[in-house]
All heavy atoms as an XYZ file, in Angstrom:
796
protein
N     153.665     63.761     75.609
C     152.577     63.828     74.561
C     153.269     64.509     73.369
O     153.982     65.427     73.431
C     151.512     64.677     75.057
C     150.233     64.770     73.994
S     148.940     65.565     74.635
C     148.518     66.697     73.350
N     153.059     63.817     72.205
C     153.620     64.256     70.914
C     152.438     64.762     70.013
O     151.330     64.157     70.031
C     154.443     63.236     70.332
C     155.539     62.916     71.024
C     156.456     61.844     70.248
C     157.656     61.477     71.149
N     158.466     60.558     70.577
N     152.760     65.814     69.384
C     151.711     66.316     68.287
C     152.182     66.094     66.841
O     153.233     66.382     66.595
C     151.451     67.878     68.634
O     150.975     67.910     69.869
C     150.376     68.292     67.653
N     151.385     65.547     66.027
C     151.716     65.316     64.589
C     150.850     66.236     63.865
O     149.658     66.328     63.953
C     151.543     63.858     64.189
C     151.631     63.577     62.731
C     153.100     63.862     62.315
C     151.147     62.258     62.376
N     151.491     67.165     63.130
C     150.785     68.140     62.188
C     151.105     67.647     60.800
O     152.017     67.412     60.274
C     151.269     69.604     62.267
C     150.567     70.396     61.295
C     151.256     70.035     63.623
N     149.925     67.249     60.148
C     149.867     66.761     58.783
C     149.265     67.664     57.757
O     147.988     67.931     57.974
C     149.239     65.387     58.834
C     149.204     64.576     57.535
C     150.653     64.169     57.022
C     148.303     63.377     57.646
N     149.946     68.051     56.773
C     149.391     68.918     55.768
C     149.304     68.099     54.549
O     150.241     67.673     54.008
C     150.220     70.080     55.508
C     150.391     71.093     56.710
C     151.292     72.186     56.311
C     149.035     71.708     57.083
N     148.079     67.973     53.936
C     147.805     67.230     52.765
C     148.195     68.038     51.471
O     148.004     69.204     51.341
C     146.362     66.922     52.559
O     146.070     66.001     51.518
N     148.905     67.394     50.566
C     149.228     68.050     49.287
C     147.973     68.126     48.491
O     147.176     67.274     48.504
C     150.435     67.198     48.607
O     150.488     67.566     47.300
N     147.810     69.087     47.661
C     146.693     69.380     46.728
C     146.731     68.135     45.690
O     145.646     67.644     45.383
C     146.831     70.642     45.921
C     145.783     70.644     44.850
C     146.695     71.806     46.986
N     147.952     67.652     45.456
C     147.983     66.539     44.477
C     147.468     65.256     44.935
O     147.252     64.267     44.097
C     149.437     66.272     43.972
C     150.129     67.556     43.215
S     149.019     68.072     41.768
C     149.533     66.742     40.769
N     147.288     65.208     46.218
C     146.607     63.895     46.702
C     144.965     63.954     46.628
O     144.372     62.928     46.849
C     147.011     63.590     48.302
O     146.497     64.614     49.022
C     148.418     63.366     48.315
N     144.558     65.135     46.310
C     143.213     65.422     46.019
C     142.773     65.658     44.580
O     141.518     65.638     44.113
C     142.736     66.646     46.812
C     142.734     66.445     48.235
C     143.730     66.651     49.112
C     141.516     66.126     49.148
N     143.359     66.434     50.387
C     142.054     66.048     50.331
C     140.322     65.941     48.758
C     141.089     65.800     51.408
C     139.358     65.530     49.802
C     139.899     65.459     51.118
N     143.760     65.686     43.770
C     143.622     66.281     42.300
C     142.539     65.500     41.474
O     141.834     65.927     40.632
C     144.946     66.427     41.651
C     145.570     65.126     41.277
C     144.868     67.344     40.468
N     142.441     64.189     41.654
C     141.603     63.289     40.851
C     140.331     62.911     41.432
O     139.573     62.128     41.037
C     142.328     62.054     40.264
C     143.560     62.471     39.381
O     143.412     63.367     38.607
N     144.554     61.585     39.294
N     140.056     63.605     42.618
C     138.802     63.366     43.386
C     137.670     63.847     42.576
O     137.650     65.129     42.318
C     139.086     63.859     44.844
O     140.123     63.378     45.448
C     137.844     63.490     45.697
N     136.701     63.076     42.478
C     135.506     63.720     41.794
C     134.777     64.708     42.672
O     134.780     64.544     43.987
C     134.465     62.520     41.605
C     135.036     61.308     42.231
C     136.494     61.674     42.692
N     134.370     65.822     42.162
C     133.628     66.869     42.806
C     132.333     66.514     43.463
O     131.660     65.541     42.999
C     133.428     68.119     41.909
C     133.340     67.353     40.521
C     134.266     66.103     40.628
N     131.974     67.062     44.522
C     130.612     66.844     45.252
C     129.763     68.004     44.742
O     130.186     69.179     44.837
C     130.754     66.728     46.732
C     131.671     65.732     47.213
C     131.664     65.467     48.723
C     131.349     66.621     49.663
N     131.502     66.542     50.996
N     128.633     67.733     44.691
C     127.512     68.716     44.252
C     126.412     68.661     45.150
O     125.958     67.685     45.810
C     127.031     68.528     42.949
C     128.092     68.579     41.804
C     128.695     67.602     41.147
C     128.506     69.929     41.418
C     129.795     67.689     40.313
C     129.474     70.189     40.421
C     130.173     69.037     39.891
N     125.706     69.820     45.228
C     124.320     69.818     46.010
C     123.337     68.986     45.540
O     123.286     68.868     44.275
C     123.803     71.352     46.079
C     124.503     72.268     46.957
C     123.950     73.511     46.844
O     123.029     73.938     46.245
O     124.371     74.334     47.659
N     122.501     68.292     46.327
C     121.565     67.366     45.850
C     120.419     68.244     45.293
O     120.099     69.335     45.647
C     121.044     66.622     47.074
C     122.137     65.690     47.587
C     122.484     64.577     46.692
O     121.638     64.091     45.883
O     123.703     64.187     46.611
N     119.618     67.577     44.371
C     118.449     68.245     43.782
C     117.454     68.592     44.913
O     116.885     69.663     44.943
C     117.766     67.315     42.754
C     118.623     67.171     41.506
C     118.640     68.453     40.681
O     117.689     69.202     40.650
O     119.730     68.652     40.112
N     117.219     67.681     45.765
C     116.210     67.836     46.853
C     116.872     67.637     48.193
O     117.567     66.716     48.499
C     115.093     66.808     46.666
C     113.957     66.979     47.769
C     112.973     65.789     47.451
C     112.029     65.699     48.627
N     111.141     64.544     48.309
N     116.746     68.750     49.020
C     117.440     68.679     50.348
C     116.617     67.888     51.255
O     115.389     67.812     51.140
C     117.619     70.036     50.845
C     118.417     70.987     49.969
C     118.457     72.340     50.542
C     119.299     73.186     49.632
N     119.229     74.633     49.906
N     117.223     67.110     52.221
C     116.584     66.310     53.096
C     115.595     67.129     54.000
O     115.798     68.223     54.385
C     117.576     65.567     54.131
C     118.376     64.571     53.372
C     119.181     63.683     54.357
O     118.725     63.605     55.527
O     120.418     63.284     53.863
N     114.409     66.526     54.307
C     113.323     67.054     55.059
C     112.646     68.079     54.271
O     111.653     68.763     54.857
N     112.836     68.394     53.116
C     112.111     69.310     52.242
C     111.037     68.614     51.467
O     111.365     67.615     51.008
C     113.098     70.140     51.317
C     113.223     71.418     51.675
C     114.021     72.228     50.573
O     114.311     71.674     49.589
O     114.455     73.320     50.912
N     109.987     69.197     51.351
C     108.834     68.588     50.515
C     109.169     69.136     49.036
O     109.729     70.187     48.882
C     107.539     68.949     50.991
C     107.219     68.363     52.326
C     105.802     68.647     52.643
O     105.008     69.235     51.884
O     105.487     68.352     53.910
N     108.515     68.391     48.101
C     108.815     68.902     46.721
C     108.268     70.312     46.428
O     108.973     71.143     45.665
C     108.133     67.876     45.659
C     108.820     66.590     45.536
C     108.336     65.899     44.444
O     107.896     66.476     43.378
O     108.180     64.674     44.587
N     107.164     70.772     46.992
C     106.725     72.040     46.829
C     107.622     73.110     47.156
O     107.848     74.104     46.699
N     108.349     72.943     48.334
C     109.260     73.819     48.891
C     110.452     73.933     48.045
O     110.989     75.047     47.834
C     109.666     73.336     50.361
C     108.622     73.541     51.469
C     109.062     73.002     52.735
O     110.117     72.690     52.828
O     108.109     72.961     53.690
N     111.005     72.801     47.458
C     112.060     72.710     46.721
C     111.919     73.539     45.402
O     112.670     74.165     44.943
C     112.615     71.333     46.420
N     110.723     73.300     44.927
C     110.302     73.960     43.545
C     110.180     75.415     43.729
O     110.545     76.214     42.940
C     109.004     73.367     42.937
C     109.226     71.979     42.499
C     107.974     71.377     41.994
O     106.833     72.095     42.050
O     107.861     70.232     41.662
N     109.578     75.880     44.939
C     109.437     77.291     45.162
C     110.724     77.938     45.394
O     111.050     79.099     44.839
C     108.582     77.460     46.510
N     111.794     77.265     46.069
C     113.015     77.764     46.181
C     113.773     77.960     44.829
O     114.389     78.877     44.523
C     113.905     77.016     47.112
C     113.558     77.314     48.569
C     114.616     76.538     49.552
O     115.512     76.165     49.066
O     114.141     76.428     50.630
N     113.600     77.034     43.897
C     114.284     76.951     42.688
C     113.625     78.035     41.877
O     114.487     78.661     41.136
C     114.035     75.558     41.980
N     112.437     78.209     41.860
C     111.813     79.413     41.162
C     112.244     80.784     41.625
O     112.598     81.541     40.819
C     110.234     79.448     41.223
C     109.688     78.175     40.499
C     108.116     78.102     40.680
O     107.570     78.995     41.466
O     107.615     77.126     40.202
N     112.528     80.948     42.959
C     113.026     82.060     43.504
C     114.494     82.387     42.982
O     114.895     83.496     42.784
C     112.997     82.066     45.061
C     111.633     82.125     45.569
C     111.494     82.046     47.031
O     112.672     82.003     47.746
O     110.421     81.928     47.578
N     115.221     81.355     42.811
C     116.635     81.439     42.465
C     116.858     81.755     41.048
O     117.965     82.250     40.717
C     117.424     80.210     42.978
C     117.579     79.884     44.383
C     118.249     78.713     44.801
O     118.801     78.074     43.854
O     118.358     78.366     45.911
N     115.871     81.398     40.216
C     116.026     81.693     38.830
C     116.179     83.070     38.497
O     115.399     83.826     39.091
C     114.787     81.051     38.073
C     114.815     79.554     38.019
C     113.713     79.080     37.262
O     112.933     79.786     36.531
O     113.222     77.789     37.330
N     117.018     83.384     37.533
C     117.313     84.827     37.210
C     116.121     85.232     36.137
O     115.879     84.315     35.192
C     118.638     84.959     36.746
C     119.737     84.907     37.557
C     121.014     85.171     36.975
O     121.105     85.811     35.964
O     122.042     84.621     37.549
N     115.493     86.285     36.400
C     114.493     86.740     35.315
C     115.116     87.317     34.294
O     116.035     88.370     34.350
C     113.505     87.585     36.124
C     112.608     86.878     37.070
C     111.360     87.779     37.590
O     111.146     88.656     36.871
O     111.016     87.498     38.692
N     114.746     87.068     32.987
C     115.321     87.650     31.942
C     114.509     88.789     31.420
O     113.221     88.564     31.087
C     115.500     86.504     30.712
C     116.019     87.322     29.455
C     116.448     85.486     31.209
N     114.884     89.951     31.255
C     114.097     91.058     30.919
C     113.364     90.919     29.446
O     113.953     90.176     28.698
C     115.015     92.369     30.901
C     116.058     91.939     31.602
C     116.225     90.427     31.646
N     112.165     91.346     29.358
C     111.388     91.264     28.020
C     112.218     91.607     26.914
O     112.816     92.665     26.980
C     110.096     91.858     28.187
C     109.137     91.483     27.151
C     107.911     92.060     27.259
O     107.266     92.115     28.473
O     107.176     92.570     26.307
N     112.297     90.798     25.865
C     112.943     91.256     24.604
C     114.497     90.827     24.637
O     115.173     90.841     23.640
N     115.029     90.297     25.832
C     116.383     89.746     25.875
C     116.242     88.209     26.016
O     115.447     87.684     26.632
C     116.971     90.349     26.989
C     117.337     91.771     27.000
C     118.222     92.239     28.000
O     118.955     91.448     28.707
O     118.164     93.506     28.335
N     117.219     87.603     25.291
C     117.236     86.086     25.430
C     118.367     85.659     26.568
O     119.257     86.347     26.856
C     117.693     85.482     24.085
C     116.700     85.743     23.088
C     117.158     85.033     21.659
O     118.045     84.211     21.812
O     116.635     85.499     20.632
N     118.128     84.460     27.095
C     119.148     83.991     27.952
C     120.289     83.490     27.230
O     120.194     82.658     26.307
C     118.400     82.739     28.738
C     119.268     82.042     29.830
O     120.370     82.686     30.023
N     118.763     81.278     30.614
N     121.412     84.001     27.476
C     122.620     83.785     26.613
C     123.564     82.666     27.409
O     124.687     82.554     27.011
C     123.530     85.016     26.484
O     123.699     85.578     27.846
C     122.689     86.096     25.728
N     122.891     81.926     28.387
C     123.683     80.905     28.967
C     123.875     79.829     28.028
O     123.368     79.653     27.024
N     124.567     78.804     28.596
C     124.756     77.493     27.819
C     123.417     76.725     27.687
O     122.635     76.704     28.424
C     125.846     76.680     28.651
C     125.693     77.227     30.061
C     125.180     78.611     29.949
N     123.348     76.129     26.375
C     122.100     75.298     26.019
C     122.558     73.894     25.506
O     123.507     73.816     25.056
C     121.219     76.043     25.125
C     120.564     77.368     25.702
C     121.856     76.400     23.755
N     121.524     72.990     25.763
C     121.845     71.644     25.071
C     121.422     71.541     23.588
O     121.083     72.561     22.991
C     121.388     70.537     25.941
C     119.740     70.604     25.996
O     119.162     71.398     25.275
O     119.133     69.965     26.781
N     121.561     70.434     22.952
C     121.202     70.259     21.667
C     119.790     70.569     21.377
O     119.399     70.830     20.173
C     121.651     68.847     21.117
C     120.883     67.700     21.814
C     121.528     67.228     23.068
O     122.737     67.798     23.423
O     121.127     66.442     23.785
N     118.743     70.591     22.298
C     117.445     70.738     22.258
C     117.093     72.261     22.406
O     116.002     72.701     22.333
C     116.585     69.948     23.001
C     116.758     68.415     22.724
O     117.072     68.012     21.685
N     116.718     67.675     23.800
N     118.148     73.010     22.770
C     117.967     74.340     22.935
C     117.440     74.693     24.497
O     117.312     75.777     24.724
N     117.439     73.658     25.206
C     117.113     73.943     26.697
C     118.335     74.412     27.441
O     119.401     73.926     27.158
C     116.519     72.612     27.311
C     115.292     72.011     26.701
C     114.086     72.818     26.972
O     114.069     73.537     28.092
O     113.306     73.171     26.040
N     118.175     75.277     28.409
C     119.193     75.869     29.158
C     119.835     74.716     30.024
O     119.076     73.867     30.543
C     118.672     76.880     30.011
C     117.129     76.800     30.105
C     116.865     75.948     28.807
N     121.106     74.668     30.239
C     121.776     73.557     30.855
C     121.884     74.199     32.320
O     122.390     75.336     32.699
C     123.302     73.427     30.441
C     123.200     72.799     28.991
C     124.065     72.428     31.356
C     124.619     72.579     28.315
N     121.338     73.370     33.292
C     121.376     73.771     34.803
C     122.543     73.159     35.470
O     122.755     71.887     35.225
C     120.014     73.258     35.435
C     118.882     73.983     34.653
C     120.109     73.640     36.955
C     117.526     73.447     35.123
N     123.303     73.906     36.076
C     124.551     73.559     36.604
C     124.404     73.486     38.097
O     123.858     74.373     38.695
C     125.778     74.329     36.277
C     126.113     74.362     34.804
C     127.277     75.098     34.535
N     127.497     74.885     33.026
C     128.508     75.563     32.342
N     129.511     76.055     33.088
N     128.530     75.435     31.155
N     124.738     72.302     38.767
C     124.664     72.244     40.190
C     125.797     72.930     40.965
O     126.904     73.010     40.257
C     124.779     70.693     40.562
C     123.597     69.849     40.108
C     123.742     68.371     40.512
C     122.618     67.557     39.932
N     122.765     66.172     40.294
N     125.664     73.371     42.102
C     126.707     74.005     42.828
C     127.525     73.095     43.480
O     127.147     72.121     44.128
C     125.972     75.027     43.868
C     125.264     76.042     43.241
C     124.597     76.924     44.386
C     123.741     77.952     43.816
N     123.130     78.849     44.886
N     128.877     73.344     43.374
C     129.747     72.420     44.024
C     129.734     72.661     45.501
O     129.582     73.632     45.999
C     131.214     72.620     43.402
C     130.927     74.019     42.940
C     129.488     74.262     42.622
N     130.064     71.522     46.254
C     130.132     71.542     47.737
C     131.635     71.401     48.159
O     132.314     70.623     47.566
C     129.429     70.463     48.405
C     127.938     70.627     47.988
C     129.484     70.425     49.926
C     126.992     69.436     48.441
N     132.124     72.114     49.104
C     133.571     71.998     49.510
C     133.727     70.838     50.294
O     132.823     70.169     50.989
C     133.920     73.145     50.373
C     133.988     74.589     49.720
C     132.925     75.509     49.909
C     134.838     74.888     48.761
C     132.887     76.657     49.285
C     134.820     76.055     48.076
C     133.918     76.987     48.312
N     134.852     70.086     50.112
C     135.277     69.034     50.937
C     135.531     69.439     52.382
O     136.049     70.438     52.609
C     136.530     68.397     50.228
C     136.336     67.814     49.020
C     136.702     68.100     47.868
C     135.557     66.513     49.019
C     136.637     67.582     46.700
C     135.419     65.771     47.752
C     135.886     66.339     46.629
N     135.145     68.543     53.272
C     135.463     68.771     54.656
C     136.637     67.833     55.095
O     137.168     66.875     54.345
C     134.200     68.333     55.494
C     132.982     69.227     55.118
C     131.876     68.694     55.942
C     130.656     69.434     55.541
N     129.378     68.985     56.178
N     137.113     68.036     56.396
C     138.103     67.127     56.788
C     137.827     65.708     56.862
O     138.649     64.914     56.541
C     138.654     67.747     58.190
C     139.813     66.956     58.854
C     140.307     67.659     60.118
O     139.852     68.762     60.523
O     141.037     66.925     60.804
N     136.540     65.512     57.178
C     136.037     64.117     57.274
C     135.983     63.386     55.839
O     135.747     62.131     55.822
C     134.786     64.096     57.931
O     133.824     64.781     57.241
N     136.148     64.196     54.750
C     136.070     63.571     53.550
C     137.449     63.047     52.959
O     137.652     62.713     51.784
C     135.505     64.480     52.471
C     134.163     64.928     52.680
O     133.438     64.173     53.238
O     133.832     66.146     52.292
N     138.426     63.014     53.945
C     139.755     62.583     53.387
C     139.804     61.189     52.767
O     140.561     60.885     51.994
C     140.855     62.587     54.637
C     140.758     61.466     55.576
C     141.570     60.374     55.475
C     139.829     61.473     56.621
C     141.410     59.348     56.259
C     139.632     60.541     57.563
C     140.516     59.351     57.329
N     138.875     60.240     53.196
C     138.890     58.966     52.689
C     138.485     58.955     51.240
O     138.691     57.866     50.480
C     138.017     57.943     53.488
C     136.580     58.502     53.463
C     135.740     58.009     52.434
C     136.077     59.356     54.412
C     134.372     58.292     52.478
C     134.765     59.735     54.413
C     133.980     59.252     53.448
O     132.583     59.648     53.400
N     137.866     60.078     50.605
C     137.459     60.143     49.300
C     138.614     60.410     48.292
O     138.346     60.263     47.041
C     136.336     61.133     49.082
C     135.047     60.930     49.908
C     134.225     62.093     49.784
C     134.285     59.770     49.452
N     139.748     60.822     48.800
C     140.745     61.197     47.935
C     141.232     60.263     46.936
O     141.301     59.146     47.175
C     141.918     61.590     48.783
C     141.840     62.632     49.842
C     143.004     62.844     50.729
N     143.166     61.602     51.426
C     144.316     61.105     51.989
N     145.376     61.826     52.001
N     144.276     60.071     52.749
N     141.387     60.909     45.683
C     142.032     60.098     44.533
C     143.156     60.880     44.042
O     143.041     61.947     43.456
C     140.973     59.895     43.461
C     141.551     59.199     42.330
C     139.768     59.334     44.086
N     144.470     60.382     44.341
C     145.633     61.252     44.172
C     146.043     61.055     42.714
O     145.617     60.035     41.917
C     146.690     60.719     45.108
C     146.266     59.139     45.236
C     144.686     59.152     45.170
N     146.921     62.002     42.194
C     147.728     61.797     41.038
C     148.674     60.613     41.182
O     149.027     60.308     42.344
C     148.544     63.130     40.695
C     149.274     63.118     39.439
N     150.540     62.504     39.362
C     148.917     63.618     38.284
C     150.837     62.613     38.047
N     149.976     63.272     37.456
N     148.887     59.842     40.152
C     149.610     58.503     40.264
C     150.978     58.824     40.825
O     151.503     57.868     41.544
C     149.769     57.949     38.970
C     150.465     58.745     37.924
C     150.466     58.057     36.446
O     149.502     57.435     36.159
O     151.490     58.193     35.814
N     151.618     60.021     40.757
C     152.904     60.292     41.313
C     152.953     60.555     42.784
O     153.820     60.631     43.419
C     153.664     61.392     40.600
C     153.972     61.171     39.039
O     153.927     59.874     38.670
N     154.193     62.187     38.326
N     151.685     60.796     43.336
C     151.392     61.146     44.715
C     150.790     60.041     45.531
O     150.456     60.391     46.623
C     150.829     62.473     44.814
C     151.674     63.672     44.338
C     151.740     63.906     43.071
C     152.245     64.484     45.322
C     152.545     65.018     42.746
C     153.056     65.523     44.885
C     153.094     65.820     43.596
N     150.725     58.855     44.957
C     150.099     57.705     45.722
C     150.889     57.394     46.987
O     150.210     57.079     47.974
C     149.994     56.530     44.780
C     149.246     55.195     45.387
C     147.930     55.599     45.674
O     147.059     56.123     44.790
N     147.415     55.319     46.830
N     152.178     57.469     47.046
C     152.924     57.128     48.252
C     152.615     58.210     49.239
O     152.584     57.897     50.438
C     154.439     57.192     47.961
C     154.776     55.919     47.087
C     156.320     55.816     46.788
O     156.909     56.868     46.674
N     156.914     54.623     46.769
N     152.466     59.370     49.002
C     152.243     60.418     49.950
C     150.754     60.356     50.487
O     150.475     60.307     51.805
C     152.250     61.877     49.299
C     153.682     62.138     49.010
C     151.730     63.022     50.238
C     153.954     63.505     48.281
N     149.767     59.897     49.659
C     148.531     59.569     50.177
C     148.499     58.413     51.120
O     147.744     58.365     52.251
C     147.468     59.298     49.084
C     146.144     58.996     49.548
C     145.268     58.426     48.372
C     143.954     58.014     49.077
N     143.736     56.787     49.323
N     149.267     57.430     50.914
C     149.349     56.287     51.732
C     150.073     56.697     53.015
O     149.449     56.219     54.065
C     150.250     55.138     50.958
O     149.726     54.808     49.706
C     150.380     53.959     51.826
N     151.039     57.486     53.010
C     151.472     58.002     54.380
C     150.511     58.723     55.031
O     150.323     58.704     56.234
C     152.723     58.906     54.115
C     153.968     58.110     53.677
C     155.097     59.123     53.263
C     154.549     57.262     54.690
N     149.651     59.633     54.417
C     148.645     60.391     55.164
C     147.631     59.568     55.600
O     147.234     59.744     56.758
C     148.000     61.473     54.081
C     148.970     62.456     53.664
C     148.371     63.404     52.478
O     147.133     63.148     52.151
O     148.986     64.390     52.068
N     147.284     58.510     54.981
C     146.170     57.656     55.375
C     146.722     56.804     56.616
O     145.964     56.623     57.657
C     145.815     56.649     54.249
O     145.269     57.391     53.137
C     144.652     55.749     54.638
N     147.976     56.504     56.579
C     148.638     55.646     57.735
C     148.637     56.607     58.937
O     148.317     56.313     60.172
C     149.958     55.298     57.327
C     150.699     54.425     58.526
C     149.997     53.256     58.858
C     152.193     54.274     57.856
N     148.974     57.854     58.767
C     149.022     58.751     59.871
C     147.648     59.065     60.432
O     147.418     59.075     61.693
C     149.600     60.209     59.350
N     146.593     59.154     59.555
C     145.239     59.432     60.115
C     144.666     58.161     60.847
O     143.924     58.270     61.752
C     144.379     59.808     58.883
C     144.668     61.169     58.159
S     144.362     62.546     59.291
C     142.577     62.378     59.564
N     145.173     57.003     60.309
C     144.587     55.705     61.109
C     145.242     55.470     62.413
O     144.641     54.788     63.228
C     144.696     54.610     60.121
O     146.174     54.358     59.948
N     146.314     56.196     62.569
C     147.084     55.919     63.895
C     146.443     56.896     64.886
O     146.915     56.666     66.069
C     148.601     56.169     63.712
O     148.827     57.459     63.324
N     145.670     57.885     64.658
C     145.114     58.783     65.493
C     144.042     58.180     66.281
O     143.075     57.492     65.718
C     144.556     60.014     64.917
C     145.740     60.759     64.050
C     143.986     60.850     65.882
C     145.247     61.935     63.402
N     144.075     58.181     67.684
C     143.035     57.484     68.404
C     142.196     58.573     69.012
O     142.751     59.616     69.508
C     143.604     56.693     69.543
O     144.468     57.449     70.405
C     144.300     55.459     69.042
N     140.897     58.482     68.967
C     140.043     59.459     69.483
C     139.468     59.283     70.840
O     139.543     58.221     71.310
C     138.835     59.829     68.552
O     138.219     58.523     68.276
C     139.235     60.519     67.254
């Protein structure tokens, strides 16, 4: 039996678009999602303004939380152009693994 240890280069992931949390989680009703969102909002003390980023209408910009990639997300990789060959080798090695 032989063991192949494969370490992916960061550069084979560098152009991969980030994943973000969904607005509404599966199995949750709208009321529950809104209640959680209200709980998570930071309260601004009276007399102080929210100094976070705002859009052109003056509304605060809500940023989604990023989600970490998992090992099973390897097929989503978008490498830097100079690392395309390494990604091809990694994909070939992953496809040769039998479960």
